[in-house]
C-alpha positions in Angstrom: -6.3 -3.3 38.2 -9.8 -3.0 36.6 -12.2 -6.0 35.7 -12.5 -4.5 32.3 -8.9 -5.1 31.8 -9.4 -9.0 33.0 -12.5 -9.3 30.6 -10.3 -8.0 27.6 -7.4 -10.4 28.8 -9.7 -13.4 29.1 -10.9 -12.9 25.4 -7.6 -12.1 24.0 -5.7 -14.9 26.0 -8.2 -17.4 25.4 -8.5 -16.7 21.7 -4.7 -16.6 21.1 -3.3 -18.9 23.6 -6.3 -21.4 23.8 -3.7 -24.3 23.5 -2.0 -23.0 26.6 -5.0 -22.9 28.9 -7.3 -25.7 27.3 -4.8 -28.1 25.8 -2.9 -28.3 29.4 -6.1 -29.8 30.8 -5.5 -33.2 32.5 -7.2 -35.4 30.3 -7.4 -38.2 32.9 -9.5 -35.9 35.2 -12.9 -37.3 35.7 -16.2 -35.3 34.8 -16.9 -32.7 37.3 -19.9 -30.8 38.4 -20.3 -29.0 35.1 -20.1 -32.5 33.3 -17.5 -31.3 30.6 -15.3 -34.3 29.6 -11.8 -32.9 30.0 -10.5 -34.9 26.7 -13.2 -33.1 24.6 -12.1 -29.6 26.0 -8.5 -30.5 25.1 -9.3 -31.9 21.6 -11.6 -28.8 20.7 -9.7 -26.2 22.3 -9.6 -23.9 19.3 -13.3 -24.4 18.5 -14.3 -23.9 22.2 -12.1 -20.8 22.9 -14.5 -18.3 21.5 -17.6 -19.7 23.4 -15.6 -20.0 26.5 -14.1 -16.6 26.4 -17.7 -15.2 25.9 -18.8 -17.5 29.0 -15.7 -16.2 31.1 -16.4 -12.5 30.2 -20.0 -12.9 31.2 -18.9 -14.4 34.4 -16.1 -11.5 35.2 -18.7 -8.9 34.3 -21.3 -10.3 36.9 -18.7 -9.7 39.4 -20.0 -13.0 41.2 -18.7 -16.4 40.7 -21.3 -18.9 39.7 -22.2 -21.2 42.4 -21.5 -24.3 40.3 -18.0 -23.2 39.9 -17.6 -22.9 43.6 -18.5 -26.5 43.9 -15.4 -29.1 44.3 -14.8 -32.6 44.9 -12.7 -32.7 48.0 -10.0 -35.5 47.9 -7.7 -36.4 50.8 -4.1 -36.9 49.8 -1.9 -38.8 52.1 1.3 -36.9 53.3 2.9 -39.6 55.4 3.7 -43.3 55.0 0.9 -44.6 57.1 -2.4 -44.2 55.5 -4.2 -44.6 58.8 -2.8 -41.2 60.0 -5.9 -39.1 58.8 -4.6 -35.9 60.4 -1.5 -36.0 58.1 -3.8 -35.9 55.2 -4.1 -32.9 53.0 -7.3 -32.0 51.4 -7.1 -31.0 47.7 -10.3 -29.4 46.1 -10.9 -30.5 42.5 -12.5 -27.6 40.8 -14.8 -27.7 37.6 -12.4 -27.7 34.7 -13.9 -24.4 33.3 -13.6 -22.7 36.5 -9.9 -23.8 36.6 -9.3 -22.3 33.2 -10.9 -18.9 34.2 -8.8 -19.0 37.5 -5.7 -19.4 35.4 -6.4 -16.5 33.1 -7.3 -14.4 36.2 -4.2 -15.5 38.0 -2.0 -14.5 35.0 -3.2 -11.0 35.0 -3.3 -10.5 38.6 0.1 -12.1 39.1 1.6 -9.8 36.4 0.0 -6.7 38.4 1.2 -7.9 41.8 4.7 -9.2 40.8 6.1 -5.6 40.9 5.3 -5.4 44.5 7.2 -8.5 45.6 10.5 -8.3 47.0 13.6 -9.9 45.7 13.7 -12.0 48.9 10.3 -13.7 48.0 10.8 -17.1 46.8 7.5 -19.0 47.7 4.7 -19.0 44.9 7.1 -17.0 42.7 7.8 -18.4 39.1 11.4 -19.5 38.8 11.9 -19.6 42.5 11.3 -22.2 45.2 12.3 -23.4 48.7 15.5 -24.8 47.0 16.5 -21.2 45.5 16.0 -19.8 48.9 18.1 -22.3 50.7 20.9 -21.9 48.2 20.8 -18.1 48.6 20.8 -18.6 52.4 23.5 -20.8 52.4 25.6 -18.6 50.1 25.0 -15.7 52.5 26.0 -17.8 55.5 29.3 -18.9 53.7 30.1 -15.3 53.1 29.5 -14.4 56.7 31.7 -17.3 58.0 34.4 -16.4 55.6 34.5 -12.9 57.3 34.6 -14.8 60.7 31.3 -13.1 61.9 28.6 -14.4 63.9 25.4 -15.9 62.3 22.2 -16.1 64.4 19.5 -18.4 62.9 15.8 -18.4 64.0 13.7 -21.5 62.5 9.9 -21.4 62.4 7.7 -24.3 61.5 5.2 -23.3 58.7 4.4 -26.8 57.6 0.8 -26.4 58.1 0.6 -22.6 58.1 -1.0 -22.3 54.7 -3.5 -24.8 54.8 -6.2 -22.2 55.7 -6.1 -18.7 54.6 -8.2 -15.8 56.3 -10.3 -14.5 53.7 -10.5 -11.0 55.1 -6.7 -10.8 55.5 -6.3 -12.0 51.9 -9.0 -9.2 50.7 -6.9 -6.5 52.8 -3.7 -7.7 51.1 -5.3 -7.5 47.6 -6.6 -4.2 48.3 -3.1 -2.9 49.4 -1.9 -4.2 46.0 -4.4 -2.0 44.0 -7.0 -4.5 43.5 -10.2 -2.9 44.0 -13.7 -2.5 42.8 -15.3 -5.3 40.7 -12.3 -7.6 40.9 -12.0 -7.4 44.5 -15.9 -8.0 44.9 -15.5 -11.1 42.6 -12.7 -12.4 45.0 -14.9 -11.8 47.9 -17.7 -13.7 46.3 -15.4 -16.7 46.0 
């Protein structure tokens, strides 16, 4: 997948679908490091789509993610009933709004490219699928096996905290195996 294609998509997507990318911004989000108020971006989505597309294309062509867009406000989110259990907190990174918009555009293009490599058994992080759809499918398969009076062996793994940190090197290798290379891979590496 080429960075030129992503740049083209950034321009076209933002100009044609500015409401999709800019109007969905959470207007309650506070000012972030780039000091752009979310309500202004939403209200002026059409007018800002061309300058933002230009800015996004400059960013994509430079291959490097601007340092300001890597800055985030880290917020703890309580995952248990007791707020005293700090180790049960998940940390959420609140990125600059403009960085989130560009991230969404790149995600759309890369996901479209990668989706052809995903197996039908993949349910996590796939649009229209979830843990629930995987459980329904598994339950259906178990019922079919039990109807035939066959044996079922089940192994459970606890992945509850497995994806809280991702090996960047492993992620880059995986992207490379899916045909992501060159400038786009270097951009991911700089992030």
